[in-house]
N, C-alpha and C positions, 0 to 999 in steps of 0.2 A: 806513254803518249797515245794520244787519240788516234786510232786507226784512220786512214785516209783512203778515198778511192785509189785504185790501183794507178800507178805513173807511168809514163812512158820515158825510157832512158836512152842514153847514149852510151852508157856504160853498164857492163855486166860482170860478174865473177865466174871464172872457170876454175874451180877449185879456189886455190888462194890467189890465182892470178887474175888481174885486171884485164878485160878485153874492151876495145873501143872501137865503135863504128867509125870508119874512116882512117883508122890508123892500123888495125888488123885486117888480113885477107878477107875478103867477103867469103869465099870458100869454106875457109877455116870456119868462120862464124856460123855459116849455115850448117856444116857438120855437127859442131857443137849444140846448136840449137834444135836439130832434128834428135839429137840423142839425149835431150832435156838435160843438157850438162851445164846450163846457164842459170845462175841465180841472180836475185835482186841484191845490191851492196847493203841496202838498209834493212829489209825484212828477211832475207834468206829464201824468199820463195822463187819458184821456177819462173824463168822468163823465155820468151821466144823472140826469135828475129823476125821483123816485119820490113821486109825490103822489097816492096811494090814499085809501082810507076806513078802512083797518086800522090801519097803522103811521103813526107821525107823518112829516110829510114830510122828505124828505133827499134829497142827492145820493149817488149810489153808483158805484163803478167798475164796469166792465163785468166780465162773469164770468171767474175765473181770474186776474184782476190782482192784483199784490202792490203795496204802498205803502210809503214810506219814512216816513209819518207814523207816531208812536208810537201804539201800540194804545190804545184807550180804551173804555169800556162802552157799551153798545148805546144808541142815542138813544131818549129818552123824550119826551113830550109836555111833561112838566114841565121837563125839563132844556133842551129847545128854547126854550120859552117864557121859562124864566128867562134864558137867554143873551140873547134880544131885550129883555127887561125891563130888564135891568142895562146892555145896550147904549144903550138910550134913556136911563137915568139918567146914565150917563157923559157923553154928548153934552150932556146938559142942565146937568150940574154942572160939567163940565169944557170950556168951548165952544171953548177954543183948543188942545184936545189932538186929536191923532189917534187915534180909536178903532177898533180891529179886532176883530172877532168871529172866533174859532178861528184864532187867530195862531200859526203854527208858529215855534219859537224854536230855531234851529240852535245857540245857545250851551249850550242845556239839554237838547235833544232832546226837548222837550216841546211840546204843542200848548195853549197856555194858551185858556181859555175867551174871554176878554177881553183885550185889552192897551190900553193907555192910554200913548201917547208924548206928553210935555208939551213945551211949548216950550223949557224949559231942559234938554230930552233926558232928564228922568228918566222911567223906564220902570216901569209899574204893571201888574202881572198880577192879574187877578181869576179865582178859580175858583169856579164854581156846582157844588156837589158834592151830588149827590142818591144816588148809589149808595154802597155801603158801601166803605170804604177803609181797610186796616190801618194800624196806628200807624206801622210801618216804612216803608210806601210814602209816607205823607204827610210823615214827617220828610225821606225822601229827596228828594222834589219841592221841599219847603220849602227844603232846604239848597242845591240846584241853582239855585233862583231867587235866592238871596240871593249865592251864590258868584259868579253871572254878572252882578250889579249890577241884578237886577229887585227891586222891592218887591213882596211877594205878599200879597193878602188873600182869605181864603177865606169863602165865604158858603154855608151849607148850605140844601138845598131845605127847603120848607114841610112836606113829608110827613115829615121827621125830627124835627120839633118835637112831641113826644108828651109832655104833662104829666098830672097827676093831675085838672086841670080843663080837658079838651080843648076847643079853640074850636069855635064853630059856624060852618060854612064860610058867609060871605056876610054875617054878623053884623056891623054896625059896631062898632068900638071906643070904649068910652066916654073922653070927653075926659079925666077925671080919671085913669082907668087909662093912658092913653097917657102922660100927664106923669109920673106917680109909679111906674108900674109895680106889680106885685103879686106875692104871694109863691106860687111854685109849686114843684112837685118834678118835676124833669124826668127823662124815661126816657132813659138815655144807651147809647150802644154805643161802640165801641173808638175811633172817630174822635172823638167828643164829649169822651170821658175825656182822649184825648192833647191836644187843644186847651186843656183846662182845665189839665192838668198842666204843660203848657208856657208857660201864660200868655197864650195868644192870644186875642182876642175871639171870642166865640160868638154869631156872627149868623146868623138864618135869614130866607130870603126866600120867600114865598109866590107863585109864579107861576100857579097854576091853582085856587086857592081850597081847598087840602087842609086846613089847620088855621086860616087866617087869611082875611080878604078879600084878593081878588087885587091885587097890588101893594103888599102890606103887608111891612116890614121888622121884625124883632124882635131885641133883644138880652138875653141872659141873663146876669145877674151872679150868680155863685154867693155864698153866705154863707161867710165865713171858715172855718167848722167843718163844710162841706158834705161828704157822703160822695160817693165817685165814681159807684157806680152809680146811685143816684138822688138827685143832689144838690138842695138846695133852695136858691132864690135869688129875686130880683127880676127879672120879665119885662116889658119896656117894648117898646111897638108903636108904630110910626110909619108914615106913608104915604112909599113910598120915594122917589116922584119929586120932590117938593118939597125933599128933604133935599140940603144942600152934601156935597160929597165929604169923608169923615172922614180927612183927613191924619194927624191925630194916632194914628190906629188902626195906621197903616203902622209906626211906631216900636215897635211891642209887643215885639220880641226883646231890645232894649236894656233895656226897662223891666222885663222878666220877670228879667233879670239884675240889675239894680239893686234890686228888690224884696228880694233876699236881704240881710239886714244884715251889714255888715263887722264880724263878730265878732273878738273878739281870739283868738290861738292858744290852743287848748284842750289841757290835759295828757292824754295817753292813759294810762289805768288800767294798772299793770303786768301782766303776764302770766308765769306761771313757766315757759313754753315758748318765749318771745319775748323778744328783748332790746329796750330800750327805744329803738327807731330810729324813722324817719320812717313806717314801716308804719301803726301805730296814729294817728299825727298826721295824715297824710292822710285816712285813714278818717273820723276825727272831724272834720275840716275840712269834708269832703263832706256829711257829716251836718247840720253847723251851716249851711252855706251854702244846701243845698237844701230841708232839713227844719226848720231853726232848732231843733235838738236838740243840747244839750251834755251831757257827763256828770252835771252837776247837775240838769238837768231830765228826764234820761232816765227812763222807768217802771222800777221796781224788777223788771220780769220778766226783763230780760235777764242774761247772764252764768251761765247754765244749764252744769252740768258735764255734758258729753255724750261720747259715744264718739267718737274719731277727732279730737278737736278741736285736737291738735297738728299737724294737716294745715295750719291757717292759721298764718301768721308775725305774727299780730296778736292781741289778746286777745279771749277769748270773747264778752265785751259787745260789743265793736266789730262783730264780724263777724255776730252774730246780729242787732244793731240795723239793720246795713245791709241784710240780707236781708228784715227786716220792713218796714222803710220803703219799700224797693224795690218789694215785692211784694204786702203784705199792706195796709198803712195806706191807708185810704179808697179800698179796691178791693173793698168788700163786692159779693158777687154774680159776681165774675169766676171764671174757671176757675184752678185751680191745677195746676201740672206741676212736678214735682221735676227733671226734666231741664233745665228752662228756668232754673231757680235754679242748677243746678250749672253751665251753661254761662255764665252770668253772673258767679258766683263766680269760675270759672277765668279769667275775662277781666279782671275788675276788682279783685277782692279780692287782699290779698297772701298768696300761698301759700308754704309753707315748701318749702325746697329740699333735697334732691330731692322732686319731686313725688310724692307718694303717693296715687294716685287712690282706691284701697280705702278709705283713712282718710278722705279728703275725702268720698267717699260716705256713709261710715257717720257721719260728723258731721251732713251735710245730711239724711240719713235720721232720725236721732235728732230733730234740730230740727223735722223735719216731724211727727213723732210728738208733739213737745211742744206744736206749735202745734194739733195736733188735740186733745190732751188739755186745752188751756186753753180749747177751745170756738171756736176761730177758723177751723178747717178741718172740712169734711165729708170725712173721709178713710175710705172703706170698708176694711174688712178684706179680705185676699184678694190675690192675684197683680195686680201692676200698678199697684194704688192708682188704677183709672181714676175717671173722673167726680168727681173731688175739686173742691171748691168752696169760695170764702172766705166764711165765715159772718159773721164779726165781726173788728173789731180791738180794739185796747186801749180805745178811746173809746166803743165801744158794748157790750162785756161787760157783763152785769148786775151782776156782783159783781168786785171786786179778784181777780186771779189770785195763787194760792197756789203758789209755786215748789215746795214740798216735795211738795204734793198733785200737781202737774203732773209730777214725776218719778216719783213713785209710779205714777201712770197709765201713764207711758212704759214703766216696767218690767213692769207687768201686761200691756199690749199686746205688749210684745215676746215674753214668755213665751207668751201665747196663740198668736203667730204661729209660735213654734217648734213648739209642740204641734201647731198644725196642720199644719205642714209634716212633721212626724214621722209623724202620722197618714196623710197622703196617701201618703207614701214607703212605709209599710208595707203597703200594700193589693196 
């Protein structure tokens, strides 16, 4: 494994025993550290105790050291307190399990915040995520856990729970509210949107009283028609320590796949430039399974006649619907980047052979203009189309889209762009 810059740790080894900040006596930890008797669980290098008044207490490698542990974000007081809180909960709810804080897992190359090994040898990895985490990185780590035989459960820090009715730190929860929940609008980042999109439970634990009383666990359940950027749903809060371990939440990947109805095969619409092969069929199957959309229930917006659409080997309705549902639907407020949709289309959508990238880019560029003309994108005029954002989707547009009007605006914008380019070149 490639050495990484030295990490700050909450756990160290004293001989064959694990010592943990917050669980073991500070005086004992200081004596072991001064005697250079503490080592890193990953690389075996000497670590020392840093227990000052500015940063959160942690173990650190000696200057210039490298470590085989995977890199992680800097330790914060919220993250440190959260791992200790969740460790206490695991020991109480799983008394027969071996509970480890900051467990290095060679099978995945990851360092789990907490690991519970049950008597039947099941292994449960808990991650307490306070910092930002890209969707791609979360999916990579989740996939590595499952492929290595670990069941993973992700709990977000209380500082990430931002709603339209913020909680007052330290205020006790009302009993009726704790039982039934209340409707809130949740402000989301890329990680929350990814968890919701993949069907994972959205849990928050407050370890320092940021948004809820210390030691409170909250679960957000979105409404069926919730928007991704600020979804509305029920927020239920409970005291964490008395709760039993939620084994049913570990099976969410299987439930997320089974939630999609087993629809009958759908017939792909005919397309003048593509023979009725499996290309349209599997695009429609993907739309049906992932978004419960069929040609009969699809909005009438799709199927626009655009420049370069012959670059696809499927019908225009199919590829336009696929890009819309992948990047626009329920993603209001997110950034839009044409290059991302092009990369996704080249990787996942059926492309005509031989590949003609110029025609493909022309089709996607025209479709981008159509989405902007319909009011779904804030697409600035000018070179690069930078700072584009998703303003609406077909469920939130104030009026139904008129395809003829959309194409008229696309032609107008295209003409205006050519005139601007000609004016610029004549200078």
